[in-house]
C-alpha positions as CSV (number, residue, x, y, z in Angstrom):
1,X,-21.8,93.1,274.1
2,X,-20.4,94.9,271.0
3,X,-19.8,94.3,267.3
4,X,-16.0,94.5,267.5
5,X,-13.3,95.6,269.8
6,X,-11.3,96.7,266.7
7,X,-10.1,100.3,267.8
8,X,-10.2,101.5,264.3
9,X,-14.0,101.1,264.2
10,X,-14.4,104.1,266.4
11,X,-16.3,105.0,269.6
12,X,-18.1,101.7,270.7
13,X,-14.8,99.7,271.2
14,X,-13.3,102.4,273.1
15,X,-16.4,102.7,275.2
16,X,-16.3,99.1,276.2
17,X,-12.7,99.4,277.1
18,X,-13.4,102.6,279.3
19,X,-16.5,100.9,281.1
20,X,-14.7,97.7,281.7
21,X,-12.0,99.7,283.7
22,X,-14.9,101.8,285.4
23,X,-16.7,98.6,286.6
24,X,-13.5,96.8,287.6
25,X,-12.4,99.8,289.8
26,X,-15.9,99.8,291.3
27,X,-15.1,96.0,292.2
28,X,-17.4,94.3,289.5
29,X,-16.7,91.5,287.5
30,X,-17.1,92.2,283.6
31,X,-17.0,90.0,280.7
32,X,-17.3,91.1,277.0
33,X,-19.1,89.3,274.1
34,X,-18.2,90.3,270.5
35,X,-18.7,89.3,267.0
36,X,-14.9,89.3,266.4
37,X,-13.3,86.2,265.1
38,X,-12.0,83.8,267.7
39,X,-8.5,84.4,266.3
40,X,-8.7,88.1,266.7
41,X,-6.1,89.9,268.8
42,X,-8.5,92.7,269.7
43,X,-9.4,91.1,272.9
44,X,-6.1,92.0,274.1
45,X,-7.4,95.5,274.6
46,X,-9.5,94.8,277.6
47,X,-8.3,93.1,280.9
48,X,-11.3,90.6,281.2
49,X,-12.7,87.5,279.8
50,X,-13.6,88.2,276.0
51,X,-16.1,85.8,274.2
52,X,-15.5,86.4,270.4
53,X,-18.8,84.9,268.7
54,X,-18.1,85.7,265.1
55,X,-17.3,86.5,262.6
56,X,-20.8,87.9,261.7
57,X,-22.1,87.9,258.2
58,X,-22.0,91.3,256.6
59,X,-22.1,94.4,258.5
60,X,-25.1,93.6,260.3
61,X,-23.2,90.9,262.0
62,X,-25.5,88.0,262.0
63,X,-24.1,85.2,264.1
64,X,-26.0,82.2,265.5
65,X,-23.1,81.5,267.8
66,X,-23.6,84.9,269.8
67,X,-27.3,84.0,270.4
68,X,-26.2,80.5,271.6
69,X,-23.6,82.0,274.0
70,X,-26.0,84.5,275.3
71,X,-28.9,82.0,275.9
72,X,-26.3,79.8,277.8
73,X,-24.7,82.4,279.9
74,X,-27.1,85.4,280.5
75,X,-28.1,84.1,284.1
76,X,-24.5,84.5,285.3
77,X,-24.9,88.3,285.1
78,X,-26.8,90.9,286.9
79,X,-27.2,93.0,283.7
80,X,-26.1,93.5,280.2
81,X,-24.8,96.4,278.4
82,X,-25.4,96.4,274.6
83,X,-23.1,98.9,272.6
84,X,-24.6,100.2,269.3
85,X,-27.7,99.7,267.2
86,X,-28.7,98.6,263.8
87,X,-26.9,95.4,264.1
88,X,-27.5,91.9,265.2
89,X,-26.3,91.9,268.6
90,X,-28.9,94.4,269.6
91,X,-31.6,92.2,268.3
92,X,-30.2,89.3,270.2
93,X,-30.4,91.1,273.4
94,X,-34.0,91.9,273.1
95,X,-34.9,88.2,271.9
96,X,-32.9,86.5,274.8
97,X,-33.0,89.0,277.6
98,X,-36.3,91.1,277.5
99,X,-38.3,90.1,280.5
100,X,-35.5,87.9,281.8
101,X,-32.5,90.1,282.6
102,X,-32.1,94.0,282.7
103,X,-30.3,95.5,279.6
104,X,-29.4,99.0,278.5
105,X,-28.4,100.0,275.0
106,X,-25.8,102.6,274.2
107,X,-26.7,104.4,270.9
108,X,-23.1,105.7,270.3
109,X,-24.4,108.7,268.2
110,X,-25.9,106.1,265.8
111,X,-29.4,107.8,266.1
112,X,-28.1,111.2,265.3
113,X,-30.0,112.9,262.5
114,X,-26.6,113.8,260.7
115,X,-26.6,110.4,259.2
116,X,-30.1,110.9,257.9
117,X,-29.0,114.1,256.0
118,X,-25.7,112.8,254.9
119,X,-26.9,109.1,253.8
120,X,-30.5,109.6,252.9
121,X,-30.8,106.2,251.1
122,X,-29.3,104.3,253.9
123,X,-31.6,106.3,256.2
124,X,-34.6,104.9,254.4
125,X,-33.2,101.4,255.0
126,X,-32.8,102.2,258.5
127,X,-36.3,103.5,258.9
128,X,-37.6,100.2,257.5
129,X,-35.6,98.4,260.2
130,X,-36.6,100.7,262.8
131,X,-40.3,99.8,262.1
132,X,-39.7,96.3,261.9
133,X,-37.1,95.7,264.8
134,X,-35.1,98.5,266.1
135,X,-37.6,100.4,267.9
136,X,-38.7,97.2,269.7
137,X,-35.1,96.6,270.7
138,X,-35.1,99.9,272.4
139,X,-38.3,99.9,274.0
140,X,-37.7,96.4,275.7
141,X,-34.4,97.8,277.2
142,X,-34.2,99.0,280.8
143,X,-32.8,102.4,279.2
144,X,-31.2,103.8,276.0
145,X,-28.1,105.4,277.2
146,X,-26.6,108.5,275.9
147,X,-23.2,110.2,276.6
148,X,-24.6,113.8,277.0
149,X,-27.8,115.7,277.1
150,X,-27.2,116.9,273.6
151,X,-27.0,113.5,272.2
152,X,-30.2,112.4,273.7
153,X,-31.9,115.6,272.6
154,X,-30.8,115.3,268.9
155,X,-31.6,111.5,268.9
156,X,-35.5,112.2,268.9
157,X,-35.5,114.0,265.6
158,X,-34.5,111.2,263.1
159,X,-36.8,108.4,264.0
160,X,-40.6,108.1,264.8
161,X,-42.4,106.3,267.6
162,X,-39.8,107.1,270.2
163,X,-41.1,105.2,273.4
164,X,-37.8,104.2,275.1
165,X,-36.5,105.5,278.4
166,X,-33.5,107.6,277.8
167,X,-30.6,107.9,280.4
168,X,-27.3,110.2,280.3
169,X,-24.4,108.1,281.6
170,X,-21.2,110.1,282.4
171,X,-18.4,109.0,280.1
172,X,-14.7,109.8,279.7
173,X,-11.3,108.3,279.9
174,X,-8.8,107.1,282.5
175,X,-6.4,109.6,281.4
176,X,-2.5,109.3,280.9
177,X,-0.2,107.4,283.0
178,X,3.5,108.3,283.6
179,X,5.4,111.6,283.1
180,X,4.4,113.9,280.4
181,X,8.2,114.3,279.2
182,X,8.4,110.3,278.8
183,X,5.2,110.3,276.8
184,X,6.4,113.0,274.5
185,X,9.7,111.2,274.1
186,X,7.9,108.1,273.2
187,X,5.9,110.1,270.5
188,X,9.0,111.8,268.9
189,X,11.1,108.4,269.1
190,X,8.5,107.1,266.3
191,X,8.1,110.4,264.7
192,X,11.3,112.3,265.0
193,X,10.6,114.7,262.0
194,X,8.3,116.7,264.5
195,X,11.3,117.3,267.0
196,X,11.4,121.1,267.7
197,X,8.2,121.5,265.7
198,X,5.0,123.1,267.1
199,X,1.9,121.5,265.9
200,X,-1.9,121.4,265.9
201,X,-3.2,117.8,266.4
202,X,-6.1,116.0,265.0
203,X,-6.7,112.6,266.6
204,X,-9.4,110.3,265.3
205,X,-10.6,108.5,262.5
206,X,-9.7,110.0,258.8
207,X,-13.6,110.1,258.0
208,X,-15.8,112.6,256.1
209,X,-17.8,113.3,259.2
210,X,-14.7,114.6,261.1
211,X,-14.3,117.5,259.1
212,X,-10.7,116.7,258.2
213,X,-11.1,118.7,254.9
214,X,-12.1,121.8,256.8
215,X,-9.2,121.5,259.1
216,X,-6.6,121.5,256.2
217,X,-8.1,124.4,254.4
218,X,-8.3,126.4,257.7
219,X,-4.6,125.7,258.4
220,X,-3.8,127.0,254.9
221,X,-5.8,130.1,255.6
222,X,-5.1,131.0,259.2
223,X,-2.3,129.0,260.9
224,X,1.2,130.5,261.2
225,X,3.6,129.2,258.6
226,X,5.9,127.5,261.2
227,X,3.0,125.7,262.8
228,X,2.5,122.0,261.5
229,X,-0.7,119.9,261.4
230,X,-0.4,116.4,262.7
231,X,-3.3,114.1,261.3
232,X,-3.3,111.0,263.6
233,X,-5.8,108.3,263.1
234,X,-6.8,105.3,260.9
235,X,-7.8,106.0,257.2
236,X,-11.2,104.0,257.6
237,X,-12.7,105.1,254.4
238,X,-9.7,105.6,252.1
239,X,-10.1,109.5,252.4
240,X,-6.4,110.2,253.0
241,X,-5.2,110.4,249.3
242,X,-7.8,113.0,248.5
243,X,-6.8,115.1,251.7
244,X,-3.1,114.9,250.8
245,X,-4.1,116.0,247.1
246,X,-6.0,118.9,248.8
247,X,-2.9,120.0,251.0
248,X,-0.7,119.7,248.1
249,X,-3.1,122.1,246.0
250,X,-3.1,124.5,248.9
251,X,0.7,124.5,249.2
252,X,0.7,123.1,252.7
253,X,1.7,119.5,252.0
254,X,5.1,119.8,253.7
255,X,3.2,121.0,256.8
256,X,0.9,118.2,257.1
257,X,2.2,115.1,258.8
258,X,0.3,111.9,258.9
259,X,1.2,109.4,261.8
260,X,-1.5,106.8,261.2
261,X,-3.2,105.4,264.2
262,X,-1.8,106.4,267.7
263,X,-2.1,104.3,270.9
264,X,-0.5,104.3,274.3
265,X,2.4,106.3,275.4
266,X,2.8,107.9,271.7
267,X,-0.8,109.1,271.8
268,X,-0.6,110.6,275.0
269,X,2.8,112.1,274.0
270,X,1.3,113.7,270.9
271,X,-1.4,115.3,272.9
272,X,0.9,116.7,275.5
273,X,3.1,118.2,272.9
274,X,0.3,119.7,270.9
275,X,-0.1,123.5,270.9
276,X,-4.0,122.6,270.6
277,X,-6.3,119.8,269.6
278,X,-8.6,120.3,266.8
279,X,-11.8,118.5,266.1
280,X,-14.2,120.3,263.5
281,X,-16.7,117.3,263.2
282,X,-19.9,117.6,261.5
283,X,-21.3,114.9,264.2
284,X,-19.7,113.6,267.3
285,X,-21.8,112.0,270.0
286,X,-19.1,112.4,272.6
287,X,-15.4,112.5,271.4
288,X,-13.1,110.4,273.7
289,X,-10.3,112.3,272.2
290,X,-11.8,115.7,273.6
291,X,-11.6,113.9,277.1
292,X,-8.1,112.8,276.5
293,X,-7.0,116.2,275.5
294,X,-8.4,117.7,278.7
295,X,-6.7,115.1,280.9
296,X,-3.4,116.3,279.2
297,X,-4.0,120.0,279.8
298,X,-4.3,120.4,275.9
299,X,-6.7,123.0,274.7
300,X,-9.5,121.6,272.6
301,X,-10.8,123.6,269.5
302,X,-14.1,122.1,268.7
303,X,-16.9,122.3,266.2
304,X,-20.5,122.9,267.8
305,X,-21.4,119.4,266.5
306,X,-19.5,117.7,269.2
307,X,-22.2,116.9,271.7
308,X,-20.0,117.8,274.8
309,X,-18.8,121.0,273.3
310,X,-21.3,123.1,275.0
311,X,-20.5,121.5,278.5
312,X,-16.8,122.0,277.9
313,X,-16.9,125.6,276.5
314,X,-19.3,126.4,279.4
315,X,-16.4,125.4,281.8
316,X,-14.0,127.8,280.1
317,X,-12.1,124.9,278.8
318,X,-12.3,125.0,275.0
319,X,-13.0,127.3,272.0
320,X,-16.1,126.5,270.0
321,X,-17.3,127.6,266.5
322,X,-19.7,126.1,263.8
323,X,-18.6,123.1,261.5
324,X,-18.0,125.2,258.6
325,X,-14.8,126.5,256.9
326,X,-15.3,130.0,258.4
327,X,-16.1,128.4,261.9
328,X,-12.8,126.6,261.8
329,X,-10.8,129.5,260.5
330,X,-12.3,131.5,263.5
331,X,-11.2,128.7,266.0
332,X,-7.5,129.0,264.8
333,X,-7.7,132.9,264.9
334,X,-9.0,133.1,268.3
335,X,-6.6,130.5,269.5
336,X,-3.7,132.5,267.9
337,X,-5.0,135.7,269.5
338,X,-4.8,134.2,272.9
339,X,-2.2,135.5,275.4
340,X,0.0,132.8,277.1
341,X,-1.7,133.7,280.4
342,X,-5.0,133.0,278.7
343,X,-3.8,129.8,277.4
344,X,-2.5,128.8,280.7
345,X,-5.7,129.3,282.5
346,X,-7.8,127.4,279.6
347,X,-5.4,124.5,280.4
348,X,-6.1,124.7,284.2
349,X,-9.8,124.8,283.5
350,X,-9.5,122.0,281.3
351,X,-7.8,119.7,283.8
352,X,-10.7,120.7,286.3
353,X,-13.2,119.9,283.7
354,X,-11.7,116.5,282.9
355,X,-11.7,115.6,286.7
356,X,-15.2,116.6,287.5
357,X,-16.9,115.3,284.2
358,X,-14.8,112.8,282.4
359,X,-12.6,110.8,284.7
360,X,-14.9,107.8,284.7
361,X,-15.5,108.2,288.6
362,X,-19.4,108.0,288.3
363,X,-19.9,105.6,285.3
364,X,-20.4,102.4,287.2
365,X,-22.8,104.0,289.9
366,X,-24.8,105.5,286.9
367,X,-25.1,102.4,285.1
368,X,-26.4,100.5,288.1
369,X,-29.2,102.9,288.1
370,X,-30.0,102.6,284.5
371,X,-30.1,99.0,284.9
372,X,-32.3,99.2,287.9
373,X,-29.6,97.5,290.2
374,X,-29.1,100.4,292.5
């Protein structure tokens, strides 16, 4: 169950896509229920039955149709995975499933105290909803699932009365298919201005929490003049005009290239062709693009607020600094100072890190345990 399969809405929709593949590889049958409209094309992103029970009312997603569908169908399933909190589908899961069918809830970073600091008024509304409903939604779940130990640790800071059972479920990406040369050609076919150009790559939503402004300022300060910055992702909040104005004011507008959202072969080609992948986020519960970069042998330059940064850096597969301008500048300076042999070794370690941690191999088995089915 997920609010939407729209890829522009970030991690939960991609999480569903990844876990569908993981379970199908394990021989399981999977179906997805969403609050998307029946006419939505988003169902094509997953290779399984999709039940669009929306559109839901408001961002909360109230939809009686979803509850009716779940009551009529839950007995067909061994367990249910609920993706996201603070929304109607999580409350429906508790009302319909508690005591009848095991279900787990993936928080997807939505319990991170970053949002309490960044949006204090919204946090007060969430705190009221926590007392009224959300803590019960989580307490009745078989487990509340996190994608890293760090995400589970920081989730305890933002909300009182924490009585749920936490579980860390390995997460990741299936990785690229096909040959790197073909993928790079597919990317350059749609973005020919980047032929023969060296570039750093940002791949994700254009959003304030991602530290996009820090990256543009750091490139102006620390990147060599021939190096381009590719900003690839949907402009979810209308931030791009401000960032373009910032690049113009810093004198690097001609070095910043905006591609919009990348998917499929062009996305993999952008990763294969990048000098490095940069993510200076202020909050990131996992960061699927980090796993994608590792799978392509591309070096990640990460802020310490990416929850898997500590694990990746511990494997010698990434550079990590603070989520400040100074930290982002240090990332670029440290990367610039690396010798070719050091970069080659970090790429090799990155591929090994991906294969051991983020290749989805153990996701289905760990979810069985979380649901009490193993």
